[in-house]
N, C-alpha and C positions, 0 to 999 in steps of 0.2 A: 406493517409490522409492531408487534409490540413490543419489542427490542426496543427499539426509539426513546420508549418510555419506560426502560429497566430503572434510568435511575429515578424517576419517582414512583414507582411500584414496589420495587425489590424490597424494600425498604418497611413497606406497607406489607406484605406478603410475609415479610421473617419475623414480625407484629403481632399479627391476625392468628387468632383459635387454632388455624389448622394451618401452618406454618407446613411450605413444602417447596421444595429447591427450585431455583429461578428454572430452570431445564424441563421442571413438570409445568410449569404456568404456561410456557411455549407450547405444547402440546396440550392443552386443555384446548377445547371447541368453543371459543369465546366470541362475541359481539363487540369490533370496540368502538366507540367514538370520541372523535378526535376535535377539538380544537387548539389553535396555536400552541400554549402554554400547559393544555391544561387534560386529561383524558379522563374517560369512563369505561369499565371494560365487566360488561355483562354475558350470562347464559343464559340458556333456556333451560326450564324445567320444570315440576311439578309441586304445586304449596297447595295445602288445604284444600285437592281431587281437581285442582284447574291450573292450566297452561300460565306457566309464571316468567317472565321476564326476571331476572333475578340478579343485581348489580352486586356483583362482585368485589369492584375496589373504583377509587374514584380518588382522583389527585391532580393537584394543580391552585390556579387562581380559582378562588371561591366565587366569582362572578360568572367565571367560564364551566366551573363545574354546574352551577345552575342551570346555565342553558344546556350541557350534555344532558342534565338528570330531565330535562324536557323534552330533547331530542329522540331519549330514550323513551319515554311514555309516549310517544308519537310515532314510533317505530313499534312499541306494545301494539297499540292500537291499532296500527298498519297493518302487522302481523300477525291478528288474531289471539293475539293475546289477551289473559283475562285478569291477567294478576300484574304486578309487579311488585320486587320487593328489594327491599336495601338491609344489611344487617350491618350497623354503625353505630357511630356517636347520638343519644338522646337527642341534642340538639340538631344536629343535621337531618334525622329522621324526622320530627317534627316540622321544622322549618319547610321543609320538604312536600308538608300534606299528607306523610303516611302515619297509618295508626300502628300504633304499639300491640304488638302480641306477643310478645318472649323478653323478658328479662335472663341476660347472663351475667350469673358471679362466678368469679373465681378468687379462689385461698391458694393460698401458699403454704405448705406442708414443710 
């Protein structure tokens, strides 16, 4: 259950580009990957016209998050996904072998 990880995930959701209340997080159709102190949350979608496993949130100890990212890739391959995507910090995206396809800029007014 995702509530176990609320203490790690809620701050990320609140700071994200599309912040939503925790109750809406709980209602999402998510795929959860878990280790002792880390979690990765993904969902199924379409990107670039292909079935995509979309990593939405990742939190915890980086070494464990690395393992979870690999588990998500393995899950995607085993379940007919053609792409896996992650929207996050450039360093994390690059270090996990993702191709950068967009940059998002935000400017306070």
